[in-house]
PADREN-176432 format. One record per residue (C-alpha): residue in three letters; x, y, z. Coordinates in steps of 0.25 Angstrom, whole numbers, padded with zeros to 4 digits. Example, Ala and Ser with C-alpha at 12.3 -4.5 7.8 and 13.67 -1.06 7.14 Angstrom:
+-----+-------+-------+-------+
!   r !    xx !    yy !    zz !
+-----+-------+-------+-------+
! ALA !  0049 ! -0018 !  0031 !
! SER !  0055 ! -0004 !  0029 !
+-----+-------+-------+-------+
END
This chain:
+-----+-------+-------+-------+
!   r !    xx !    yy !    zz !
+-----+-------+-------+-------+
! MET !  0132 !  0399 !  0211 !
! LYS !  0137 !  0385 !  0212 !
! ILE !  0152 !  0390 !  0211 !
! HIS !  0150 !  0399 !  0222 !
! ARG !  0143 !  0388 !  0231 !
! ASP !  0155 !  0379 !  0228 !
! LEU !  0165 !  0389 !  0232 !
! PHE !  0158 !  0392 !  0245 !
! LEU !  0157 !  0377 !  0248 !
! ILE !  0172 !  0376 !  0245 !
! LYS !  0176 !  0387 !  0254 !
! ARG !  0167 !  0382 !  0265 !
! GLY !  0173 !  0368 !  0264 !
! TYR !  0187 !  0374 !  0264 !
! SER !  0184 !  0382 !  0277 !
! VAL !  0178 !  0369 !  0284 !
! LEU !  0190 !  0361 !  0280 !
! LYS !  0200 !  0372 !  0285 !
! ARG !  0193 !  0372 !  0299 !
! ALA !  0194 !  0357 !  0300 !
! GLU !  0209 !  0358 !  0297 !
! VAL !  0211 !  0369 !  0308 !
! VAL !  0203 !  0360 !  0318 !
! ARG !  0211 !  0348 !  0314 !
! TYR !  0224 !  0356 !  0316 !
! PHE !  0221 !  0361 !  0330 !
! ARG !  0216 !  0347 !  0334 !
! ASN !  0229 !  0341 !  0330 !
! LEU !  0237 !  0352 !  0337 !
! LEU !  0229 !  0350 !  0350 !
! VAL !  0232 !  0335 !  0349 !
! ILE !  0247 !  0337 !  0346 !
! THR !  0247 !  0347 !  0358 !
! VAL !  0241 !  0337 !  0368 !
! ILE !  0250 !  0326 !  0363 !
! PHE !  0262 !  0336 !  0365 !
! LEU !  0258 !  0340 !  0379 !
! LEU !  0256 !  0325 !  0383 !
! CYS !  0270 !  0322 !  0378 !
! VAL !  0276 !  0333 !  0385 !
! SER !  0269 !  0329 !  0398 !
! THR !  0273 !  0315 !  0397 !
! ILE !  0288 !  0319 !  0394 !
! TYR !  0288 !  0328 !  0406 !
! SER !  0282 !  0318 !  0415 !
! GLN !  0293 !  0308 !  0411 !
! ASN !  0304 !  0319 !  0412 !
! ASP !  0300 !  0327 !  0424 !
! VAL !  0313 !  0324 !  0431 !
! GLY !  0327 !  0326 !  0426 !
! ASN !  0341 !  0322 !  0430 !
! ILE !  0355 !  0328 !  0432 !
! HIS !  0367 !  0320 !  0430 !
! GLY !  0382 !  0321 !  0426 !
! LYS !  0396 !  0316 !  0428 !
! LEU !  0407 !  0319 !  0438 !
! THR !  0421 !  0319 !  0432 !
! ASP !  0435 !  0322 !  0438 !
! LYS !  0442 !  0330 !  0428 !
! LYS !  0455 !  0328 !  0434 !
! SER !  0455 !  0314 !  0431 !
! ASP !  0444 !  0315 !  0421 !
! LYS !  0437 !  0303 !  0427 !
! PRO !  0422 !  0302 !  0432 !
! ILE !  0420 !  0304 !  0447 !
! ALA !  0412 !  0291 !  0452 !
! ASN !  0404 !  0289 !  0465 !
! HIS !  0404 !  0303 !  0468 !
! PRO !  0392 !  0311 !  0475 !
! VAL !  0385 !  0321 !  0467 !
! THR !  0374 !  0330 !  0473 !
! LEU !  0362 !  0336 !  0467 !
! ASN !  0354 !  0348 !  0474 !
! ALA !  0340 !  0352 !  0469 !
! HIS !  0338 !  0367 !  0473 !
! LYS !  0323 !  0371 !  0473 !
! ALA !  0317 !  0383 !  0481 !
! GLY !  0328 !  0384 !  0490 !
! ASP !  0328 !  0369 !  0493 !
! VAL !  0340 !  0359 !  0490 !
! THR !  0337 !  0344 !  0488 !
! PRO !  0350 !  0336 !  0486 !
! GLN !  0353 !  0323 !  0480 !
! GLN !  0366 !  0315 !  0478 !
! THR !  0371 !  0304 !  0469 !
! THR !  0384 !  0298 !  0466 !
! THR !  0392 !  0297 !  0452 !
! ASP !  0393 !  0283 !  0446 !
! LYS !  0406 !  0277 !  0441 !
! ASP !  0406 !  0286 !  0429 !
! GLY !  0404 !  0299 !  0437 !
! ASN !  0390 !  0301 !  0433 !
! TYR !  0379 !  0306 !  0442 !
! ARG !  0364 !  0307 !  0440 !
! PHE !  0352 !  0314 !  0447 !
! GLU !  0339 !  0310 !  0442 !
! ASN !  0324 !  0312 !  0444 !
! LEU !  0326 !  0327 !  0446 !
! PRO !  0314 !  0336 !  0445 !
! LEU !  0313 !  0345 !  0433 !
! ASP !  0310 !  0358 !  0440 !
! ILE !  0316 !  0372 !  0435 !
! GLU !  0315 !  0377 !  0450 !
! THR !  0325 !  0366 !  0454 !
! HIS !  0339 !  0368 !  0452 !
! TYR !  0349 !  0357 !  0454 !
! SER !  0364 !  0357 !  0457 !
! VAL !  0374 !  0345 !  0456 !
! SER !  0386 !  0345 !  0465 !
! THR !  0398 !  0336 !  0470 !
! ASN !  0410 !  0337 !  0478 !
! TYR !  0423 !  0332 !  0474 !
! ASP !  0437 !  0335 !  0480 !
! GLY !  0431 !  0344 !  0490 !
! ARG !  0425 !  0353 !  0479 !
! GLU !  0410 !  0355 !  0475 !
! HIS !  0406 !  0354 !  0461 !
! ILE !  0392 !  0359 !  0458 !
! GLU !  0382 !  0362 !  0446 !
! LYS !  0371 !  0371 !  0450 !
! ASP !  0358 !  0376 !  0444 !
! LEU !  0354 !  0364 !  0437 !
! VAL !  0339 !  0364 !  0432 !
! LEU !  0331 !  0352 !  0426 !
! SER !  0319 !  0354 !  0418 !
! SER !  0310 !  0347 !  0407 !
! PHE !  0319 !  0353 !  0397 !
! VAL !  0332 !  0350 !  0404 !
! PRO !  0329 !  0337 !  0412 !
! ASN !  0343 !  0332 !  0412 !
! ILE !  0356 !  0339 !  0416 !
! VAL !  0370 !  0334 !  0415 !
! ILE !  0381 !  0340 !  0425 !
! ASP !  0395 !  0334 !  0423 !
! ILE !  0404 !  0338 !  0435 !
! GLU !  0419 !  0339 !  0431 !
! ILE !  0427 !  0339 !  0444 !
! GLY !  0442 !  0344 !  0444 !
! GLY !  0440 !  0351 !  0431 !
! VAL !  0444 !  0366 !  0429 !
! THR !  0439 !  0378 !  0421 !
! GLU !  0448 !  0388 !  0413 !
! ASP !  0437 !  0398 !  0411 !
! PRO !  0441 !  0411 !  0417 !
! SER !  0427 !  0417 !  0415 !
! GLN !  0423 !  0408 !  0427 !
! ILE !  0432 !  0415 !  0436 !
! GLN !  0428 !  0428 !  0443 !
! ILE !  0436 !  0437 !  0453 !
! LYS !  0424 !  0441 !  0461 !
! SER !  0433 !  0451 !  0469 !
! PHE !  0447 !  0456 !  0469 !
! THR !  0451 !  0464 !  0482 !
! ILE !  0465 !  0471 !  0484 !
! LEU !  0468 !  0474 !  0499 !
! ILE !  0480 !  0483 !  0501 !
! GLY !  0484 !  0484 !  0516 !
! ARG !  0495 !  0490 !  0524 !
! THR !  0509 !  0484 !  0523 !
! PRO !  0514 !  0476 !  0536 !
! GLU !  0526 !  0483 !  0543 !
! THR !  0534 !  0471 !  0539 !
! LEU !  0532 !  0474 !  0524 !
! ALA !  0532 !  0490 !  0525 !
! LYS !  0546 !  0491 !  0521 !
! GLU !  0544 !  0484 !  0508 !
! GLY !  0535 !  0494 !  0503 !
! VAL !  0523 !  0485 !  0500 !
! VAL !  0509 !  0484 !  0503 !
! VAL !  0501 !  0471 !  0506 !
! VAL !  0490 !  0468 !  0496 !
! ASN !  0479 !  0458 !  0498 !
! GLU !  0471 !  0453 !  0486 !
! PHE !  0457 !  0445 !  0487 !
! LEU !  0451 !  0438 !  0475 !
! ASN !  0437 !  0432 !  0476 !
! VAL !  0437 !  0423 !  0464 !
! GLU !  0426 !  0414 !  0459 !
! ASN !  0426 !  0402 !  0449 !
! LEU !  0412 !  0401 !  0443 !
! ASN !  0415 !  0388 !  0436 !
! THR !  0412 !  0375 !  0444 !
! SER !  0426 !  0370 !  0439 !
! PRO !  0439 !  0376 !  0445 !
! PHE !  0446 !  0386 !  0437 !
! GLN !  0460 !  0384 !  0432 !
! ILE !  0469 !  0390 !  0421 !
! VAL !  0484 !  0391 !  0417 !
! ARG !  0491 !  0404 !  0419 !
! ASP !  0506 !  0406 !  0416 !
! GLY !  0508 !  0391 !  0416 !
! GLU !  0501 !  0389 !  0429 !
! THR !  0488 !  0382 !  0431 !
! VAL !  0480 !  0390 !  0441 !
! GLY !  0466 !  0392 !  0446 !
! PHE !  0466 !  0407 !  0448 !
! ASN !  0476 !  0418 !  0444 !
! PHE !  0477 !  0433 !  0448 !
! ASP !  0488 !  0443 !  0445 !
! LEU !  0495 !  0451 !  0455 !
! PRO !  0501 !  0465 !  0454 !
! LYS !  0515 !  0465 !  0447 !
! THR !  0523 !  0470 !  0459 !
! HIS !  0517 !  0461 !  0470 !
! LYS !  0525 !  0453 !  0480 !
! GLY !  0523 !  0444 !  0492 !
! PHE !  0511 !  0437 !  0487 !
! HIS !  0504 !  0429 !  0498 !
! PRO !  0491 !  0421 !  0497 !
! HIS !  0481 !  0422 !  0509 !
! PRO !  0479 !  0410 !  0517 !
! ARG !  0464 !  0409 !  0514 !
! THR !  0466 !  0409 !  0499 !
! PRO !  0467 !  0396 !  0491 !
! LYS !  0480 !  0389 !  0494 !
! SER !  0483 !  0388 !  0479 !
! LEU !  0485 !  0403 !  0478 !
! LYS !  0499 !  0407 !  0474 !
! LEU !  0508 !  0416 !  0466 !
! SER !  0510 !  0412 !  0452 !
! SER !  0523 !  0407 !  0447 !
! THR !  0525 !  0421 !  0440 !
! GLY !  0521 !  0429 !  0452 !
! SER !  0512 !  0438 !  0445 !
! HIS !  0499 !  0432 !  0449 !
! ILE !  0492 !  0423 !  0459 !
! VAL !  0486 !  0409 !  0456 !
! LEU !  0478 !  0398 !  0462 !
! THR !  0485 !  0385 !  0458 !
! ASP !  0472 !  0377 !  0461 !
! PRO !  0460 !  0378 !  0452 !
! LEU !  0450 !  0389 !  0456 !
! PRO !  0438 !  0382 !  0461 !
! HIS !  0423 !  0385 !  0458 !
! GLY !  0418 !  0397 !  0467 !
! SER !  0424 !  0408 !  0474 !
! THR !  0439 !  0408 !  0479 !
! LEU !  0445 !  0419 !  0487 !
! ILE !  0460 !  0422 !  0484 !
! VAL !  0468 !  0431 !  0494 !
! TYR !  0482 !  0435 !  0494 !
! GLU !  0492 !  0446 !  0497 !
! TYR !  0504 !  0452 !  0491 !
! LEU !  0514 !  0464 !  0493 !
! TYR !  0514 !  0476 !  0484 !
! PRO !  0525 !  0486 !  0483 !
! VAL !  0521 !  0501 !  0485 !
! ASN !  0534 !  0508 !  0480 !
! SER !  0527 !  0517 !  0471 !
! ALA !  0514 !  0525 !  0471 !
! GLU !  0507 !  0514 !  0462 !
! PHE !  0501 !  0502 !  0467 !
! ASP !  0497 !  0494 !  0455 !
! LEU !  0489 !  0481 !  0458 !
! SER !  0483 !  0480 !  0444 !
! ARG !  0481 !  0467 !  0437 !
! ARG !  0473 !  0459 !  0427 !
! MET !  0460 !  0452 !  0431 !
! PRO !  0461 !  0437 !  0427 !
! PHE !  0446 !  0435 !  0429 !
! HIS !  0434 !  0444 !  0430 !
! THR !  0434 !  0452 !  0443 !
! ASP !  0422 !  0457 !  0449 !
! GLN !  0427 !  0466 !  0460 !
! ILE !  0440 !  0473 !  0464 !
! ALA !  0443 !  0481 !  0476 !
! ILE !  0455 !  0487 !  0483 !
! LEU !  0456 !  0489 !  0498 !
! ILE !  0467 !  0498 !  0503 !
! GLN !  0470 !  0499 !  0518 !
! ASP !  0467 !  0513 !  0523 !
! GLY !  0480 !  0521 !  0524 !
! ILE !  0487 !  0515 !  0511 !
! ASN !  0487 !  0526 !  0502 !
! LEU !  0483 !  0519 !  0489 !
! VAL !  0471 !  0521 !  0480 !
! PRO !  0467 !  0513 !  0467 !
! HIS !  0469 !  0521 !  0454 !
! SER !  0460 !  0513 !  0446 !
! LYS !  0446 !  0518 !  0441 !
! HIS !  0440 !  0505 !  0445 !
! PHE !  0439 !  0508 !  0460 !
! ASN !  0429 !  0516 !  0467 !
! THR !  0431 !  0525 !  0479 !
! PRO !  0436 !  0517 !  0491 !
! GLU !  0427 !  0513 !  0503 !
! TYR !  0433 !  0510 !  0516 !
! GLU !  0433 !  0496 !  0522 !
! ALA !  0437 !  0491 !  0536 !
! ILE !  0443 !  0477 !  0535 !
! ASN !  0448 !  0471 !  0549 !
! GLY !  0449 !  0485 !  0554 !
! VAL !  0457 !  0490 !  0543 !
! VAL !  0452 !  0501 !  0533 !
! TYR !  0453 !  0499 !  0518 !
! LYS !  0450 !  0508 !  0507 !
! ALA !  0442 !  0499 !  0497 !
! TYR !  0441 !  0502 !  0482 !
! SER !  0432 !  0494 !  0474 !
! ALA !  0432 !  0493 !  0459 !
! ARG !  0420 !  0498 !  0451 !
! LYS !  0410 !  0487 !  0447 !
! GLY !  0410 !  0479 !  0435 !
! GLY !  0422 !  0470 !  0437 !
! PHE !  0434 !  0467 !  0429 !
! SER !  0435 !  0457 !  0418 !
! SER !  0446 !  0447 !  0417 !
! GLY !  0459 !  0451 !  0410 !
! LYS !  0457 !  0466 !  0414 !
! ILE !  0468 !  0473 !  0421 !
! VAL !  0462 !  0480 !  0433 !
! ASP !  0469 !  0493 !  0438 !
! LEU !  0473 !  0491 !  0452 !
! ASN !  0483 !  0502 !  0453 !
! LEU !  0483 !  0510 !  0466 !
! GLY !  0491 !  0522 !  0470 !
! ILE !  0493 !  0533 !  0480 !
! PRO !  0482 !  0544 !  0480 !
! LYS !  0486 !  0557 !  0474 !
! PRO !  0488 !  0569 !  0484 !
! LYS !  0476 !  0577 !  0486 !
! SER !  0473 !  0592 !  0490 !
! ASN !  0462 !  0601 !  0493 !
! ILE !  0454 !  0600 !  0506 !
! GLY !  0442 !  0608 !  0501 !
! GLN !  0432 !  0597 !  0503 !
! MET !  0436 !  0591 !  0516 !
! ALA !  0425 !  0598 !  0524 !
! PHE !  0414 !  0592 !  0515 !
! ILE !  0421 !  0578 !  0515 !
! ALA !  0422 !  0578 !  0530 !
! ILE !  0408 !  0582 !  0533 !
! ALA !  0402 !  0572 !  0522 !
! ALA !  0410 !  0561 !  0528 !
! ALA !  0406 !  0564 !  0542 !
! LEU !  0391 !  0565 !  0538 !
! ALA !  0392 !  0552 !  0531 !
! GLY !  0395 !  0546 !  0545 !
! GLY !  0387 !  0555 !  0553 !
! PHE !  0398 !  0562 !  0560 !
! LEU !  0397 !  0577 !  0558 !
! VAL !  0406 !  0580 !  0570 !
! ALA !  0417 !  0571 !  0563 !
! ALA !  0415 !  0579 !  0551 !
! ILE !  0418 !  0592 !  0558 !
! PHE !  0430 !  0586 !  0565 !
! MET !  0436 !  0580 !  0552 !
! LEU !  0434 !  0594 !  0545 !
! ARG !  0442 !  0601 !  0556 !
! ARG !  0453 !  0590 !  0556 !
! ALA !  0454 !  0592 !  0541 !
! GLN !  0456 !  0607 !  0543 !
! ARG !  0466 !  0605 !  0553 !
! ALA !  0473 !  0594 !  0545 !
! SER !  0475 !  0604 !  0533 !
! GLU !  0481 !  0614 !  0542 !
! GLU !  0490 !  0605 !  0551 !
! SER !  0503 !  0599 !  0547 !
! ASP !  0504 !  0584 !  0542 !
! ASP !  0511 !  0580 !  0554 !
! ALA !  0499 !  0584 !  0564 !
! GLN !  0495 !  0573 !  0573 !
! PRO !  0480 !  0569 !  0573 !
! THR !  0472 !  0571 !  0585 !
! ALA !  0470 !  0559 !  0594 !
! THR !  0456 !  0553 !  0594 !
! ASP !  0447 !  0547 !  0605 !
! THR !  0442 !  0533 !  0602 !
! GLY !  0433 !  0533 !  0614 !
! TRP !  0421 !  0538 !  0607 !
! LEU !  0422 !  0526 !  0597 !
! ARG !  0419 !  0517 !  0609 !
! LYS !  0406 !  0525 !  0612 !
! LEU !  0400 !  0523 !  0598 !
! SER !  0390 !  0512 !  0595 !
! ASP !  0394 !  0501 !  0585 !
! ALA !  0385 !  0508 !  0575 !
! ASP !  0391 !  0522 !  0578 !
! LEU !  0405 !  0516 !  0576 !
! GLU !  0401 !  0510 !  0563 !
! HIS !  0396 !  0524 !  0559 !
! ALA !  0409 !  0530 !  0563 !
! ARG !  0417 !  0520 !  0555 !
! THR !  0409 !  0523 !  0543 !
! ALA !  0411 !  0538 !  0544 !
! ARG !  0426 !  0536 !  0545 !
! LEU !  0426 !  0528 !  0533 !
! GLU !  0418 !  0537 !  0525 !
! PHE !  0426 !  0549 !  0529 !
! ILE !  0439 !  0542 !  0525 !
! THR !  0432 !  0539 !  0512 !
! LEU !  0429 !  0553 !  0509 !
! LEU !  0443 !  0558 !  0513 !
! ASP !  0449 !  0548 !  0503 !
! GLN !  0439 !  0553 !  0492 !
! ALA !  0443 !  0567 !  0495 !
! GLN !  0457 !  0564 !  0494 !
! GLU !  0455 !  0557 !  0480 !
! LYS !  0447 !  0570 !  0475 !
! GLN !  0458 !  0579 !  0481 !
! ASP !  0449 !  0586 !  0490 !
! ILE !  0458 !  0584 !  0502 !
! SER !  0473 !  0587 !  0505 !
! GLU !  0482 !  0575 !  0507 !
! ARG !  0486 !  0580 !  0521 !
! VAL !  0471 !  0582 !  0526 !
! TYR !  0467 !  0569 !  0520 !
! ASN !  0478 !  0561 !  0527 !
! ARG !  0475 !  0567 !  0540 !
! LEU !  0460 !  0564 !  0539 !
! ARG !  0462 !  0551 !  0533 !
! LYS !  0471 !  0547 !  0544 !
! GLU !  0462 !  0552 !  0555 !
! GLN !  0450 !  0545 !  0549 !
! THR !  0457 !  0532 !  0548 !
! GLU !  0461 !  0532 !  0562 !
! ARG !  0447 !  0535 !  0567 !
! LEU !  0442 !  0524 !  0558 !
! THR !  0452 !  0514 !  0564 !
! GLU !  0447 !  0518 !  0578 !
! ILE !  0433 !  0515 !  0574 !
! LEU !  0437 !  0502 !  0568 !
! ASP !  0445 !  0498 !  0580 !
! GLN !  0433 !  0501 !  0589 !
! ARG !  0424 !  0492 !  0579 !
! LYS !  0434 !  0481 !  0581 !
! GLU !  0434 !  0483 !  0596 !
! ARG !  0419 !  0481 !  0596 !
! GLY !  0420 !  0469 !  0587 !
! LEU !  0412 !  0476 !  0575 !
! ASP !  0423 !  0472 !  0565 !
! ASN !  0427 !  0458 !  0569 !
+-----+-------+-------+-------+
END
């Protein structure tokens, strides 16, 4: 019995001891937690403000820029609070006592040699109370991934009478280029230091930059591509130029390699020029009126083109078509789309006559007086109907659903009617 009693007392004493250790452990943990929270609170109260500082350097001379203004803008809930300081003799600047607020975004900027240099979306917090922003002015980047061609547009227009005998077509090209880096872009190509380069078709001639394009745009020493001799600045740059392209053969090849990632490519061909893209990249054309001139607009399918990719920009004359079996359906569908059932019957009859008459038959003169009686809204509906009808005609020709002779007659007729509508809109000042 004594042995059992001793064992009982031992077990009871162990349980009491164990409970005491647990209580002591949690008491110590509570003390440590309170001390930690007090320390964090003290640290935060001492560091509830931060600073943004850095240095301005002229990379051309590799010297600091002294006594130069630097601006800090605090952006919060749509409000902007600016403050300014000046660099010291070593080019250093400093903005202090800035609130640590994740809802406040800061930007640092300065203007030098007529160009703004800016760093955006800077956020201070208790974890990052200090930010260093060194601004190097006059430096360049060589990273091609920072350059994007947002859009590349080719516009093919009619040849002026002065150049008609030379057998050429005037081609205008528009490049919207964006430099994502805050530093200007510059590389070396074929021994030339350039800010931008872009290939031209092999058989081009008569290159001429547009007056509104950067003044440093020129033809390269090899004549195979264009270049900007100045560095490409940060942001968007519009580059526009024209050249002549010979049309001695059925092929019209404007293909080339994209030096940078290209988001969009479009080809605009003036109505009446019998060329279409052969590439699978381009969708069915839409019609656009630019300054009273109608163009067939072909847009490349979405997805863009990666740098180094050769894009097929080969154009050619459409193949001859035959078979007018679906002309009635096309005429009525086009007319209903514009709300002109009477026009559909008229077009259908003209199509039937065109298939029976000779190619040298003269079209019937039209009376443009009715256009002047239309309201502006009705005139817009008429323009839309003509454009849709022309689009369906071209689709029918591409699918060989209409003969070449009927297509040419109807195409010419609709183009003349569309021109009358555009002239009336211009007369009313709707397209100014």
